[in-house]
N, C-alpha and C positions, 0 to 999 in steps of 0.2 A: 596644780597645773602651773606651769611655767607662764611668765608674761609674752615670750617668744610663741607659746601655743594658741595665746589669743588673738594674734594679728589676724584682722581681717583680710579676706582674699579681695581681688582687685574689683573695682565694682563691673557688672555683666554687661552693663547698656554701654558698648562702643570703647570702655575704659582701654588703654594702653599704659603698660608700665616698662622700666626701664630699672638698670641696676643703681641708677644714679638716686639716693635718696635722700640729698640734699635739697633738692629742687622740687618741686609739685606743680603743675598746670594745672586748674579748673577750667575747663573751657565750656563756652556756650551757657554760662548759668544767669540765671534771672535775678535781678535785684527787686526790691520794693518799689523802688522809682519806676519799672518798668522796662527798663535798660536789660540789653542781654550783653554779657561783658566775659572776657577772659581775666582771670585772676592767676597772678603767679606769686608761690610760695617760695620762701628761702628762710634759711637760718631762724625758724618759729617767726616771722614776720611775713606781712603783705610786702611783696617787693615792687609789684608793679600790678594796674588795672587799667584795662584797655577794651576798646569793640573788641567783639567776637571775632575772632579770625584774625587778630593783629599781633597776638603776643605767641611766639615759640616756644616749645617745650624743650630744656634743658634735660629736665630728668624725666620723673613720671607724668605721666597725664592722665586726667580722670574728664571723662565727657559728663556736663552735667545738664544737656539740654533733657528740660521737662523739670528741670528742679529749679525751686527759688533758695538762692542762699543768702543767708541769715547769719549775725554773728551768735556764736554758742551759747546755747543758756547755762545757767550757773545754778548751783543747787545750795541757798544759804541755811537750811532749817533740816537736816536729815537726823536721824537718831541710828548710828551705824552700830550701836551693841545690842540693840533689841530688834533689828531688823530680820524680817525673814524668820521669825521665831513663832509666829500665830499657829502652826501647822505641828509644833514640836509636841509629842506626849509626855505630859507632866508639867513640871516648871520649868522656864527657861533658864538654858544652861549660860553659866558665866565662864565656863573652862575658859582659857587662854584660846586655845586652838579652834573652839568652836565660834567664838567671837571674833578671832581673825576671819574664819572662813565665811561666816554672815557677811562680815565686813566688806568683805573684798567683793562676796557675790552680787551684794547691795551696790555697790560704787560701779562695777561692772555693767549690772542693768541700769542704773542711770545714767552711765555712759552711753548706751547705746541707745538711748531716748534722746540723748544731746547735751547733758551736762558735763563739761569737761574740766568744772572745779564743785567741789563739793565742801562744805562746812557740816561736819558730824558731832552732835553733841554726844558726850560719853559720859554716864554718870560713875562719880569714884566715890571710894569710902564703903560704910558698911562692911562687911565680910569679903565682899571682893576685892577692896582695898581697891589698889592703883591696876589690878591684873589687867582688868576689862579695856583701859585707855593704853596698855603697853600692846594688847592684842591690835587695837585699833592702829596704833604709830605703825605696827609690823605691818598691817595691811599696805599703809601709805606707803611705805617703803617698796614693796612688792607691785605698787600700782604705778611708781614713778615713770614715766613716759607715756603713760597711758591716760591718768587725769589728775588732777592736783587734787589731794585730800587733805584739809585742815581738822584737827580736833579741838574740840569745846570740853575744857573739864567742868563738869557740873557736880560739886557736892550736894549732900543733902543738908546738912545743917552748919552753920558757921559762927554762931553766937551761944553765949553761957559756956557752961562746963563742957556740954553735950558737943560743943561747936568748935571746940581748941584742937580736937583732933582734926578736922574737916579742915582747919585753917592752916596747918601745917601740911596735909595733904594737898592743896593746893597749890601751894608753894612750890609741893615735891612735882606735882604734875607739869607744872611750867616750864620747870629745869628738865623734865624728861622729854619734853617736844611741843605740850599742850601750847596749839596757836593763839588761843584765847581761851578766856576764862568766863563762866556763866555761872547757871543755877536758877532756881526756883524760891526768891525771896517770899514768895505769897505762902511757902509751907514752913517757914519758918517762924518759931515764938518772936521774932524781932524782924519783920522784913525790912525796915531801916537800917539796923545795925547790918543785918547780911549785904545788902546793898552797900554801904559803906566799905565793910570786910572786902567785896570783890573789888570793888573801886581802886582801895588802895594797893592790891596786889596787884592789879593793873597797872596805875602809875609806876610800882615799883620795877616793873618788869617791862616797861612800854607796850603792853598787847591788849589788843580791843576787848571789848568786853560785851555779852552775848546773851542776855537774860530772858528767862519765860515769866511771862506774866498773863493772869486773864484780863488784866485791867478794867476789873466790876467796881473798882474803890476808888473813886475821884480824889480824895484826900492823898491816899499811897501812892498814886500815880503821881501826883503833884509833887510829892516827896522827891519819888525816884527820879522826876524831869529835874526838880531843882539840885540834886546831886549831881546828875548825870552832867549836865551843862559843861561844866570847866574840864571835862576828860579829853583829852586828845591823843589817839583817836577815839573818836566818838562811839556811844552807846547804842545796840541794838537791842532791841524788844520785840516779843511774839509770844504766842500768835494775837494776843489782844481782841478775843472774841467777845470780852464781856464789854467793851469800848460800844459795841453795837446795841445793847443793851441797857445802855445809860439813858437818860432823859436827852432830847436834842441839844438843850443849852448845855449842859453839864458836860456833853461827848465833843464838843464843838471848842468848851474852854480847855478839856483836857488836850484835845488838838493841838491848841494854839501854844500850849505849853510845852508839849513835846517837841514842836516847830522851833521855837527858840531855844530848847535846849540842844537842837543838831541831832536829835535822835533818829532813830532809822526803824522803823516795822516792818517785820516780817509777816506777813497771813499767809493762812494754810487753808486755801480754797478746797482742797479736796480732803478735809478732815483736821481732827486733832493730833494730838502725841501725849505721850505718857506724862510730859513735861506740867501739864496745867490739866484742870477738871472740865471747864466748858468746851462744850462744842459749838459751832458756827464761824461765821467769819468776821474781821474785823472790819468798820464801816471805810472801805478804800476812799472812796469818793470823796467823805468827809474829810479825810485824812489827807489828800492829794491837795483837795482845796485851800487847808489850812498852810501848806506847804512843808507836809512832813514828806521826807522820801520814803515810799511805799515798795518791798520788793515781795516776792510770792515765792513760798517753799512747798514742799511736800508734806513735810510731817514725817506721821508714821509710814513705814513700808511694810505691810504683812506683817505687823506683830499685834499684841493683845488690844492696843489702843485703834487701829484699823485693820481688821484681817485682810482688806481687799485693797489696801493701800498700793497705787499703783507706781510712786516717785517719777512721775511723768511732767518734767515742766510745761510741757506744751498740752497738757490736759490742763493743770494750774490756772495757764493763761485761755485756756477755752473756757473756764469757769470765770474767770473775772469779765471775759468779754460776755457771755452769755447769762451771767447771774449778776456779776458786779458793775454792771453799766459802764464798764470801760471800752473804749474803741479796741480793735485787733492791735493797732500799733500800741498804743498803751498798755494793753494787756500782755503782749511780748514783751515790752521793754520792762515789765516788772518782773520778768523770769530769766532776762538777759543784762540789759544795761544796768538796771536798781539793783540786782541781785549780785552782779559784780561789785559797785560801787560799796554795797552793803558789807561784802565781803574785801573790801579795800584791796582790790583787784583793777588794774589798768582797762582804759575803755577799748571797746573793741569798735570797729568801723570797717566796713568793706572798701577800705581805702590803703591805699600806700604807706608805709610806715607803721601800720597797726597791728596788734598781736593776731597771727594765724590760728585765732580759736575761733573755728564757723562750723555752721550746721547747714546742711544742704537737705531740704524735704519737696519730696516730689508734689509739686503744683506749681499754680501761674501767680497767686495773690495771697496774702499773709490770710485773709478770711478763709480762703478753701483749707489754707495749711493747717490751721486751727481746728478746723472741721473734721478732715481728714487726713491726719497728719501720722501716715503710716510708713511709707519707704523712706529711711532717712540716711545720709552720710554724715559722719562726725570727722571734724579734722581737728587735732589738737598739737600745737606746736610744730605747725606745718604738714602734720602728715595724717593722712587716714587711720583713724584707731578702731571706727566701729562702722559697721553697716546693718540695715535691716531693709529686707527687700519684700515686700507685701505683694502677692500677685492674685487678682480677683478672677474666677472662670465663671462662665455662665455657659449654660446647655443651647443647644441651637435652637432660636427662638425669634419672631419678627419683632419681638420688644425688644430685641439688645443689637437691632440693627445699626440705629443712629448712636451708640455708643461707641466713645472713643477707644482704641483696639491698638495692640501692639501684637504684630504677629509670633506666632508660636512656631518653634521648630517642627518640621515632618518627621514624624515616627511614630511606628505602629501603636495602637494603644494596648495598653496592658489587659488583660482578662479579667473581667468585672467591672472595667473602670467606666466612667460614666459617658456620656456622649460627648463627643469634641465640642466646643464653642467658642466666642468670642473671648478674648483675653484683656485684663484692664489692669494695667499696673497702677497702685495707688501710692 
């Protein structure tokens, strides 16, 4: 299916569009500070923000009455090569066309959830060689204009005789277009040597590093932090579930070392991924208290590591708020502001001059949005690229009379349909 066929239809609730696609007015949007504003986008950036009704539409217009407008989410830890493979009969296929199809579908699914930028870990080496990476890079090209996809090259071994091929392949992966180098040092016979090799290649090519680790070995984690401290751009590690199993003093010392090294931790509140063995969540509050930047990702998206993974950043934020002890604002920042920073992307605010990467979710407050985040409108580079609309219907009952409703169009009932009743948009 072509990218053009994926273009969303204009929102139903009062939106109007024109042929001018260079400008977009988002009207009557609610912000987290309680203001209702108009936001005009042009050239991929926010051109102006004014009180509701104060800005005129030059091009298209979308009515966001009833929506909360937020900086778009970002996905800092996806696995594009294995996504959506849990229900496949037999072994997972790594045929390039299959990997490209799954990677594209997974990216569009996460885009619909609100993630306009994604970082996808892709295994290289073994019998598949660089085939899966090439397929994900092809998916990236097909998604241009809809979402930004960055590939992380993940070799299995990098030390000893067996690691020589992995080193050569990792260099080739960067030349092909992998924007980040990573891997799983815990699975190499020489974890410190693995990290050293990755850091060396990253320094050679000027690319970031994103490593998998359980972080359950304080000495190994201390060596990683010491080695990573001098690398610019910095090092991202995750999901660090083992850090939460360490004794309190050991965990605090580890967090202090990570903060001193300038490392970022990407936790996976929705579950783990195939790159690590332990399940559970990193101690987010402890890490934040030590000064570590903490972002949140989705991890496995319906693969063998998590057959029911949703890949939804708002669910990750919900879990950080409901189970991780973060405020709704801190939890959403972990999947937006902090996730973008971890990925080296510019900051987004709903202010003039910032990138037009936005997510509108039906609701009045951030806490309600994280609780019932159904209807969403996603803006990437200044244009609407995805829209999800959820409508909940109830049969006629006195119990529903005080619920907020939206009028439904009058039309004859279809044969066998349930009784008409109040409609609630979520």
